[in-house]
N, CA and C atoms as an extended XYZ file, in Angstrom:
477
Properties=species:S:1:pos:R:3:atomname:S:1:resname:S:1:resid:I:1 pbc="F F F"
N        73.096      117.876       93.544 N   MET     1
C        74.438      119.079       94.058 CA  MET     1
C        74.911      118.521       95.053 C   MET     1
N        74.374      117.844       96.054 N   LYS     2
C        75.020      117.574       97.280 CA  LYS     2
C        75.837      116.030       96.691 C   LYS     2
N        75.009      115.053       95.734 N   ARG     3
C        75.770      114.186       95.465 CA  ARG     3
C        77.201      114.818       94.458 C   ARG     3
N        77.262      115.614       93.850 N   ALA     4
C        78.268      116.279       92.658 CA  ALA     4
C        79.444      116.607       93.852 C   ALA     4
N        78.787      117.135       94.864 N   CYS     5
C        79.838      117.593       95.727 CA  CYS     5
C        80.531      116.867       96.419 C   CYS     5
N        79.947      115.627       96.913 N   SER     6
C        80.497      114.360       97.414 CA  SER     6
C        81.459      113.515       96.581 C   SER     6
N        81.260      113.523       95.361 N   VAL     7
C        82.025      112.776       94.625 CA  VAL     7
C        83.218      113.685       93.940 C   VAL     7
N        83.119      115.162       94.003 N   ILE     8
C        84.371      115.992       93.728 CA  ILE     8
C        85.192      115.892       94.970 C   ILE     8
N        84.388      116.067       96.322 N   LEU     9
C        85.490      116.314       97.399 CA  LEU     9
C        86.076      114.645       97.648 C   LEU     9
N        85.586      113.501       96.841 N   PHE    10
C        86.287      112.201       97.027 CA  PHE    10
C        87.206      111.986       95.969 C   PHE    10
N        87.067      112.601       94.868 N   LEU    11
C        87.756      112.459       93.898 CA  LEU    11
C        89.606      113.479       94.243 C   LEU    11
N        88.998      114.651       94.734 N   ALA    12
C        89.858      115.380       95.369 CA  ALA    12
C        91.114      114.897       96.564 C   ALA    12
N        90.017      114.022       97.530 N   ALA    13
C        90.718      112.852       98.084 CA  ALA    13
C        91.839      112.200       97.710 C   ALA    13
N        91.039      111.225       96.535 N   ALA    14
C        91.827      110.479       96.222 CA  ALA    14
C        93.209      110.512       95.511 C   ALA    14
N        92.953      111.986       95.045 N   ALA    15
C        94.180      112.469       94.165 CA  ALA    15
C        95.444      113.076       95.156 C   ALA    15
N        94.763      113.641       96.387 N   ALA    16
C        95.808      114.037       97.404 CA  ALA    16
C        96.678      112.910       98.020 C   ALA    16
N        95.534      111.646       98.136 N   PHE    17
C        96.216      110.726       98.665 CA  PHE    17
C        97.276      109.888       97.703 C   PHE    17
N        96.908      110.004       96.428 N   THR    18
C        97.907      109.245       94.955 CA  THR    18
C        98.922      109.979       95.048 C   THR    18
N        98.973      111.530       95.208 N   ALA    19
C       100.178      112.304       94.997 CA  ALA    19
C       100.959      112.098       96.249 C   ALA    19
N       100.607      112.130       97.426 N   ALA    20
C       101.260      111.528       98.750 CA  ALA    20
C       102.054      110.342       98.478 C   ALA    20
N       101.161      109.291       98.216 N   ARG    21
C       101.914      108.104       97.866 CA  ARG    21
C       103.216      108.151       97.087 C   ARG    21
N       103.049      108.847       95.943 N   GLN    22
C       103.886      108.977       94.941 CA  GLN    22
C       105.076      109.685       95.620 C   GLN    22
N       104.843      110.580       96.449 N   ASN    23
C       106.100      111.180       97.146 CA  ASN    23
C       107.114      110.316       98.251 C   ASN    23
N       106.205      109.416       98.917 N   GLU    24
C       106.805      108.643       99.848 CA  GLU    24
C       107.844      107.657       99.264 C   GLU    24
N       109.175      108.092       99.800 N   PRO    25
C       110.626      107.174       99.331 CA  PRO    25
C       109.915      105.558       99.238 C   PRO    25
N       110.525      104.835       98.168 N   GLY    26
C       110.010      103.326       98.082 CA  GLY    26
C       109.112      102.819       97.822 C   GLY    26
N       107.925      103.979       97.892 N   ARG    27
C       106.467      103.611       97.544 CA  ARG    27
C       106.541      103.883       96.228 C   ARG    27
N       106.056      102.922       95.475 N   ALA    28
C       105.710      103.086       94.136 CA  ALA    28
C       104.044      103.662       93.841 C   ALA    28
N       103.955      104.590       92.867 N   PRO    29
C       102.625      105.317       92.721 CA  PRO    29
C       101.282      103.968       92.299 C   PRO    29
N       100.333      104.569       92.976 N   LEU    30
C        98.972      103.724       92.877 CA  LEU    30
C        99.072      103.724       91.114 C   LEU    30
N        98.609      101.970       90.662 N   SER    31
C        98.714      102.046       89.524 CA  SER    31
C        97.124      102.566       88.856 C   SER    31
N        96.786      102.119       87.704 N   ARG    32
C        95.369      102.820       87.131 CA  ARG    32
C        94.783      101.534       87.862 C   ARG    32
N        94.801      100.283       88.003 N   GLU    33
C        94.036       99.337       88.113 CA  GLU    33
C        93.385       99.840       89.820 C   GLU    33
N        94.404      100.126       90.835 N   GLU    34
C        94.415      100.454       91.877 CA  GLU    34
C        93.671      101.868       92.213 C   GLU    34
N        93.912      102.503       91.666 N   GLN    35
C        93.019      104.249       91.565 CA  GLN    35
C        91.308      103.544       91.230 C   GLN    35
N        91.125      102.831       89.953 N   GLU    36
C        89.758      102.499       89.405 CA  GLU    36
C        88.697      101.697       90.622 C   GLU    36
N        89.920      100.710       91.276 N   VAL    37
C        89.124      100.014       92.398 CA  VAL    37
C        88.981      100.861       93.671 C   VAL    37
N        89.832      101.630       93.862 N   ARG    38
C        89.900      102.384       95.467 CA  ARG    38
C        88.311      103.310       94.855 C   ARG    38
N        88.180      103.979       94.037 N   LYS    39
C        86.972      104.768       93.278 CA  LYS    39
C        85.948      103.487       93.340 C   LYS    39
N        85.665      102.537       92.701 N   LEU    40
C        84.543      101.827       93.089 CA  LEU    40
C        84.687      101.000       94.510 C   LEU    40
N        85.323      101.269       95.386 N   GLU    41
C        85.074      100.785       96.629 CA  GLU    41
C        84.490      101.841       97.681 C   GLU    41
N        84.773      103.070       97.166 N   ARG    42
C        83.242      104.019       97.901 CA  ARG    42
C        82.461      104.203       97.504 C   ARG    42
N        82.473      103.781       95.890 N   GLU    43
C        81.075      103.827       95.550 CA  GLU    43
C        79.996      102.290       95.916 C   GLU    43
N        80.676      101.214       96.802 N   TRP    44
C        80.245      100.322       97.024 CA  TRP    44
C        79.805      100.637       98.517 C   TRP    44
N        80.432      101.669       99.194 N   LEU    45
C        80.330      101.881      100.450 CA  LEU    45
C        79.068      102.800      100.139 C   LEU    45
N        79.025      103.450       99.502 N   ASP    46
C        77.681      104.363       99.039 CA  ASP    46
C        76.343      103.634       98.970 C   ASP    46
N        76.714      102.823       98.207 N   ALA    47
C        75.407      101.644       97.935 CA  ALA    47
C        74.847      101.342       99.062 C   ALA    47
N        75.758      100.855      100.151 N   TYR    48
C        75.129      100.295      101.411 CA  TYR    48
C        74.767      101.709      101.944 C   TYR    48
N        75.295      102.837      102.105 N   GLU    49
C        74.591      103.916      103.001 CA  GLU    49
C        72.958      104.423      102.236 C   GLU    49
N        72.919      104.362      100.861 N   GLN    50
C        71.967      104.921      100.168 CA  GLN    50
C        70.653      104.102       99.879 C   GLN    50
N        71.294      102.634      100.445 N   ARG    51
C        70.367      101.406      100.184 CA  ARG    51
C        70.178      101.235       98.611 C   ARG    51
N        71.120      101.612       97.830 N   ASP    52
C        71.077      101.680       96.391 CA  ASP    52
C        71.153      100.111       95.546 C   ASP    52
N        70.450       99.513       95.515 N   ALA    53
C        70.220       97.815       95.179 CA  ALA    53
C        70.906       97.732       93.802 C   ALA    53
N        70.615       98.529       92.840 N   ALA    54
C        71.146       98.965       91.712 CA  ALA    54
C        72.479       98.718       91.304 C   ALA    54
N        72.960       99.710       92.275 N   ALA    55
C        74.491       99.817       92.304 CA  ALA    55
C        75.209       98.750       92.956 C   ALA    55
N        74.773       98.087       93.919 N   MET    56
C        75.237       97.099       94.760 CA  MET    56
C        75.278       95.532       93.646 C   MET    56
N        74.206       95.932       92.792 N   ASP    57
C        73.853       94.367       91.978 CA  ASP    57
C        75.335       94.626       90.761 C   ASP    57
N        75.806       96.067       90.294 N   ARG    58
C        76.612       96.403       89.540 CA  ARG    58
C        77.907       95.952       90.301 C   ARG    58
N        78.234       96.586       91.427 N   ILE    59
C        79.462       96.321       92.009 CA  ILE    59
C        79.808       94.748       92.621 C   ILE    59
N        79.109       94.274       93.132 N   VAL    60
C        79.036       92.995       93.735 CA  VAL    60
C        79.178       91.699       92.777 C   VAL    60
N        79.993       91.036       92.301 N   ALA    61
C        79.956       89.891       91.778 CA  ALA    61
C        78.660       88.671       92.389 C   ALA    61
N        78.069       88.269       91.206 N   ASP    62
C        77.013       87.075       91.439 CA  ASP    62
C        77.722       85.923       92.632 C   ASP    62
N        78.823       85.610       92.333 N   ASP    63
C        79.729       84.750       93.247 CA  ASP    63
C        80.209       85.346       94.404 C   ASP    63
N        79.963       86.543       94.643 N   PHE    64
C        80.686       87.051       96.129 CA  PHE    64
C        79.837       86.544       97.315 C   PHE    64
N        81.281       86.979       98.251 N   THR    65
C        80.335       86.202       99.897 CA  THR    65
C        81.544       87.286      100.620 C   THR    65
N        81.038       87.438      101.900 N   ILE    66
C        81.654       87.975      102.610 CA  ILE    66
C        81.518       87.570      104.220 C   ILE    66
N        82.795       87.639      104.251 N   THR    67
C        82.831       86.692      106.202 CA  THR    67
C        82.926       87.673      107.073 C   THR    67
N        82.300       87.778      108.275 N   PHE    68
C        82.099       88.346      109.324 CA  PHE    68
C        82.898       88.271      110.201 C   PHE    68
N        83.477       88.995      111.205 N   PRO    69
C        84.181       88.674      112.678 CA  PRO    69
C        83.575       87.488      113.055 C   PRO    69
N        82.519       87.146      113.473 N   ASN    70
C        81.767       86.088      114.212 CA  ASN    70
C        81.374       84.999      113.276 C   ASN    70
N        82.395       85.046      111.840 N   GLY    71
C        82.425       83.877      111.085 CA  GLY    71
C        81.181       83.395      110.369 C   GLY    71
N        80.232       84.515      110.448 N   GLY    72
C        78.561       84.284      109.498 CA  GLY    72
C        79.434       84.864      108.335 C   GLY    72
N        78.701       84.337      107.377 N   MET    73
C        78.775       84.524      105.836 CA  MET    73
C        77.507       85.236      105.230 C   MET    73
N        77.948       86.117      104.074 N   GLN    74
C        76.491       86.408      103.736 CA  GLN    74
C        76.848       86.627      101.886 C   GLN    74
N        75.890       86.093      101.084 N   LYS    75
C        75.967       86.345       99.857 CA  LYS    75
C        75.280       87.489       99.331 C   LYS    75
N        75.566       87.643       97.820 N   LYS    76
C        75.031       88.692       97.339 CA  LYS    76
C        73.518       88.802       97.347 C   LYS    76
N        73.009       87.886       97.128 N   SER    77
C        71.759       87.727       96.844 CA  SER    77
C        70.667       88.246       98.381 C   SER    77
N        71.358       88.103       99.465 N   HIS    78
C        71.067       88.366      100.997 CA  HIS    78
C        71.158       89.842      101.009 C   HIS    78
N        72.332       90.289      100.651 N   ILE    79
C        72.854       91.836      100.630 CA  ILE    79
C        71.716       92.928       99.813 C   ILE    79
N        71.286       92.421       98.635 N   ILE    80
C        70.420       93.002       98.032 CA  ILE    80
C        68.946       92.999       98.310 C   ILE    80
N        68.512       91.638       98.993 N   ALA    81
C        67.295       91.305       99.601 CA  ALA    81
C        67.266       92.531      100.908 C   ALA    81
N        68.515       92.679      101.356 N   GLY    82
C        68.059       93.662      102.634 CA  GLY    82
C        68.054       95.081      102.442 C   GLY    82
N        68.716       95.532      101.351 N   LEU    83
C        68.712       96.626      100.644 CA  LEU    83
C        67.328       97.309      100.306 C   LEU    83
N        66.743       95.922       99.511 N   LYS    84
C        65.376       96.131       98.940 CA  LYS    84
C        64.185       96.310      100.233 C   LYS    84
N        64.537       95.561      101.316 N   ALA    85
C        63.635       95.765      102.353 CA  ALA    85
C        62.832       96.925      103.219 C   ALA    85
N        61.921       97.301      103.355 N   PRO    86
C        61.629       98.298      103.884 CA  PRO    86
C        62.285       98.609      104.968 C   PRO    86
N        62.981      100.062      105.178 N   VAL    87
C        63.402      100.617      106.192 CA  VAL    87
C        62.479      100.467      107.640 C   VAL    87
N        62.742      100.073      108.762 N   ARG    88
C        61.923       99.751      109.633 CA  ARG    88
C        62.018      101.263      110.777 C   ARG    88
N        61.020      101.622      111.421 N   GLU    89
C        61.094      102.834      112.375 CA  GLU    89
C        61.875      102.436      113.015 C   GLU    89
N        63.043      103.661      113.305 N   GLY    90
C        64.342      103.540      114.311 CA  GLY    90
C        65.266      102.722      114.007 C   GLY    90
N        65.173      102.393      112.773 N   GLN    91
C        66.420      101.600      112.343 CA  GLN    91
C        67.754      102.255      112.024 C   GLN    91
N        68.880      101.808      112.290 N   PRO    92
C        69.867      102.973      112.422 CA  PRO    92
C        70.387      103.488      110.891 C   PRO    92
N        70.707      104.462      110.678 N   VAL    93
C        71.316      105.098      109.623 CA  VAL    93
C        72.883      104.956      109.647 C   VAL    93
N        73.505      103.906      108.659 N   TYR    94
C        74.816      104.023      108.420 CA  TYR    94
C        75.630      104.942      107.617 C   TYR    94
N        77.142      105.052      108.097 N   LYS    95
C        77.780      105.904      107.270 CA  LYS    95
C        79.030      105.019      107.398 C   LYS    95
N        79.819      105.129      106.012 N   PHE    96
C        80.971      104.275      106.327 CA  PHE    96
C        82.553      105.030      105.951 C   PHE    96
N        83.410      104.750      106.173 N   HIS    97
C        84.811      105.576      105.502 CA  HIS    97
C        85.439      104.441      106.057 C   HIS    97
N        86.807      104.736      104.897 N   THR    98
C        88.179      103.723      104.946 CA  THR    98
C        89.318      104.468      105.623 C   THR    98
N        90.100      103.518      106.339 N   GLU    99
C        91.095      103.889      106.630 CA  GLU    99
C        92.314      103.354      106.702 C   GLU    99
N        93.626      103.911      106.560 N   ASN   100
C        94.889      103.273      106.258 CA  ASN   100
C        94.766      102.185      105.221 C   ASN   100
N        94.169      102.358      103.899 N   VAL   101
C        94.281      101.471      103.067 CA  VAL   101
C        95.539      101.120      102.082 C   VAL   101
N        95.682       99.869      102.168 N   GLU   102
C        96.739       99.766      101.440 CA  GLU   102
C        96.516       98.815      100.190 C   GLU   102
N        96.870       99.051       98.963 N   SER   103
C        96.306       98.098       97.530 CA  SER   103
C        97.633       97.365       97.239 C   SER   103
N        96.788       96.219       96.528 N   ARG   104
C        97.767       95.269       95.504 CA  ARG   104
C        97.351       94.942       94.313 C   ARG   104
N        98.307       94.982       93.206 N   SER   105
C        97.467       94.866       92.061 CA  SER   105
C        98.154       93.753       91.492 C   SER   105
N        97.554       92.706       90.914 N   TYR   106
C        97.872       91.408       90.345 CA  TYR   106
C        97.499       91.437       88.975 C   TYR   106
N        97.184       92.259       87.744 N   GLY   107
C        96.900       91.982       86.727 CA  GLY   107
C        95.551       92.416       86.599 C   GLY   107
N        94.426       91.403       86.708 N   ASP   108
C        92.799       91.862       86.469 CA  ASP   108
C        92.450       91.191       87.711 C   ASP   108
N        93.341       91.323       88.850 N   THR   109
C        92.985       91.464       90.546 CA  THR   109
C        93.463       92.555       91.450 C   THR   109
N        92.715       92.988       91.954 N   VAL   110
C        93.243       94.240       93.048 CA  VAL   110
C        92.657       93.765       94.493 C   VAL   110
N        93.639       93.734       95.319 N   ILE   111
C        93.351       93.377       96.907 CA  ILE   111
C        93.560       95.003       97.770 C   ILE   111
N        92.414       95.137       98.459 N   LEU   112
C        92.535       96.200       99.215 CA  LEU   112
C        92.536       95.676      100.788 C   LEU   112
N        93.110       96.499      101.819 N   ILE   113
C        93.505       96.082      102.908 CA  ILE   113
C        93.402       97.223      103.755 C   ILE   113
N        92.587       97.394      104.835 N   GLY   114
C        92.362       98.577      105.724 CA  GLY   114
C        91.456       98.481      106.386 C   GLY   114
N        91.175       99.365      107.162 N   ARG   115
C        90.128       99.533      108.190 CA  ARG   115
C        88.751      100.162      107.293 C   ARG   115
N        87.735       99.568      107.919 N   VAL   116
C        86.645      100.261      107.539 CA  VAL   116
C        85.793      100.739      109.092 C   VAL   116
N        85.361      101.995      108.972 N   VAL   117
C        84.699      102.302      110.507 CA  VAL   117
C        83.028      102.815      109.638 C   VAL   117
N        82.316      102.192      110.956 N   THR   118
C        80.906      102.441      110.731 CA  THR   118
C        80.300      103.540      111.506 C   THR   118
N        79.544      104.319      111.448 N   GLU   119
C        79.126      105.061      112.463 CA  GLU   119
C        77.523      105.244      112.240 C   GLU   119
N        77.149      105.186      113.230 N   SER   120
C        75.692      105.003      113.508 CA  SER   120
C        74.973      106.031      114.688 C   SER   120
N        73.735      106.393      114.659 N   THR   121
C        73.246      106.711      115.794 CA  THR   121
C        72.005      105.505      116.219 C   THR   121
N        72.091      104.987      117.491 N   GLN   122
C        71.537      104.079      117.748 CA  GLN   122
C        70.773      104.554      119.243 C   GLN   122
N        69.464      104.493      119.190 N   ALA   123
C        68.895      104.804      120.387 CA  ALA   123
C        69.019      106.239      121.068 C   ALA   123
N        69.557      107.179      120.307 N   GLY   124
C        70.001      108.188      120.507 CA  GLY   124
C        71.734      108.438      120.705 C   GLY   124
N        71.983      107.384      120.727 N   LYS   125
C        73.534      107.398      120.999 CA  LYS   125
C        74.691      107.110      119.564 C   LYS   125
N        75.729      107.867      119.666 N   SER   126
C        76.530      107.773      118.504 CA  SER   126
C        77.396      106.244      118.817 C   SER   126
N        77.685      105.802      117.594 N   VAL   127
C        77.937      104.523      118.049 CA  VAL   127
C        79.390      104.518      116.889 C   VAL   127
N        80.760      103.921      117.003 N   ARG   128
C        81.441      103.893      116.073 CA  ARG   128
C        82.299      102.687      116.372 C   ARG   128
N        82.142      101.955      115.280 N   GLU   129
C        82.647      100.389      115.401 CA  GLU   129
C        83.783      100.382      114.242 C   GLU   129
N        85.058       99.600      114.334 N   ALA   130
C        85.978       99.796      113.026 CA  ALA   130
C        86.170       98.105      113.259 C   ALA   130
N        86.714       97.901      111.785 N   SER   131
C        87.071       96.357      111.431 CA  SER   131
C        88.388       96.624      110.190 C   SER   131
N        88.799       95.533      110.170 N   ARG   132
C        89.822       95.566      109.273 CA  ARG   132
C        89.045       94.506      108.325 C   ARG   132
N        89.801       94.882      107.302 N   TYR   133
C        89.311       94.345      106.027 CA  TYR   133
C        90.071       94.212      105.044 C   TYR   133
N        89.847       92.857      104.023 N   THR   134
C        90.301       92.433      102.784 CA  THR   134
C        89.405       92.257      102.020 C   THR   134
N        89.515       93.477      100.983 N   ASP   135
C        88.478       93.029       99.873 CA  ASP   135
C        89.314       92.801       98.568 C   ASP   135
N        88.642       91.890       97.380 N   THR   136
C        89.400       91.286       96.508 CA  THR   136
C        88.477       91.645       95.200 C   THR   136
N        89.204       92.584       94.625 N   TYR   137
C        88.445       92.505       93.144 CA  TYR   137
C        88.794       92.031       92.084 C   TYR   137
N        87.870       91.531       91.217 N   VAL   138
C        88.610       91.030       90.185 CA  VAL   138
C        87.837       92.091       88.834 C   VAL   138
N        88.660       91.965       87.626 N   ARG   139
C        88.315       92.657       86.483 CA  ARG   139
C        87.566       91.489       85.365 C   ARG   139
N        86.143       91.509       84.810 N   ARG   140
C        85.925       90.557       84.338 CA  ARG   140
C        85.039       91.010       83.249 C   ARG   140
N        85.163       90.851       81.846 N   ARG   141
C        84.626       91.263       80.945 CA  ARG   141
C        84.542       92.838       80.884 C   ARG   141
N        86.128       93.713       81.072 N   GLY   142
C        86.441       94.760       81.150 CA  GLY   142
C        85.885       95.897       82.228 C   GLY   142
N        85.044       94.902       83.183 N   ARG   143
C        84.863       95.754       84.484 CA  ARG   143
C        85.304       95.075       86.022 C   ARG   143
N        85.558       96.365       86.803 N   TRP   144
C        85.809       95.541       88.263 CA  TRP   144
C        84.693       95.189       88.939 C   TRP   144
N        84.650       94.373       89.631 N   GLN   145
C        83.837       93.498       91.021 CA  GLN   145
C        84.376       93.162       91.833 C   GLN   145
N        83.773       93.427       92.965 N   VAL   146
C        83.888       92.754       94.246 CA  VAL   146
C        83.745       91.119       94.179 C   VAL   146
N        84.625       90.446       94.463 N   VAL   147
C        84.234       89.173       94.575 CA  VAL   147
C        84.125       88.135       96.018 C   VAL   147
N        85.145       89.112       97.235 N   ALA   148
C        85.214       88.529       98.161 CA  ALA   148
C        85.512       89.356       99.412 C   ALA   148
N        84.906       89.520      100.490 N   SER   149
C        85.499       90.702      101.377 CA  SER   149
C        85.685       89.553      103.018 C   SER   149
N        86.369       89.927      103.762 N   HIS   150
C        86.307       89.381      105.056 CA  HIS   150
C        86.738       90.486      106.191 C   HIS   150
N        86.148       90.608      107.072 N   LEU   151
C        86.311       91.271      108.399 CA  LEU   151
C        86.849       90.912      109.441 C   LEU   151
N        87.368       91.647      110.362 N   SER   152
C        88.169       91.040      111.222 CA  SER   152
C        87.726       92.391      112.267 C   SER   152
N        87.650       91.802      113.399 N   ASN   153
C        87.562       92.811      114.714 CA  ASN   153
C        88.907       93.776      115.131 C   ASN   153
N        88.322       95.076      115.573 N   VAL   154
C        89.419       95.944      115.828 CA  VAL   154
C        89.277       96.147      117.160 C   VAL   154
N        90.299       95.921      118.154 N   PRO   155
C        90.139       96.291      119.583 CA  PRO   155
C        89.797       98.087      119.681 C   PRO   155
N        88.602       97.819      120.387 N   GLN   156
C        88.070       99.338      120.627 CA  GLN   156
C        89.210      100.078      121.206 C   GLN   156
N        89.179      101.402      120.842 N   ARG   157
C        90.048      102.237      121.514 CA  ARG   157
C        89.613      103.039      122.792 C   ARG   157
N        90.194      103.068      124.105 N   PRO   158
C        89.541      103.971      125.067 CA  PRO   158
C        89.012      105.038      124.666 C   PRO   158
N        88.033      105.609      125.418 N   GLN   159
C        86.813      106.508      125.093 CA  GLN   159
C        87.791      107.979      125.614 C   GLN   159
């Protein structure tokens, strides 16, 4: 039930965003491809939050690479292994959302650019971090998968 409500809220928000974008002067409406990929982007974040290795395996391409702000890189196999590893006591629980997302569609490729916000509680303190991101999705054999992601630091706003 909770999952169904989350999906409904997400779809309503996506529809509102799409409608708002369609009403902006000079902005083309989101393409069907952009809408599909934006929905998949939320499913990807849900897979991280819920430690859902099966969903992660479906969404992330086998040749996927993510590049972190410090220059470190990670492949799909490392992400899946991390999701399958037992949760350690006191390990933070992360929640993710995106902001200011722009998308570009190039046939079987869609690129998303925006901010990803990570929220967690660590040692009893709320932690909020933001990064800029660029995600590249490719449609292969009729389905979308993320093939690359790049994160950059965003200066923290004063509290």
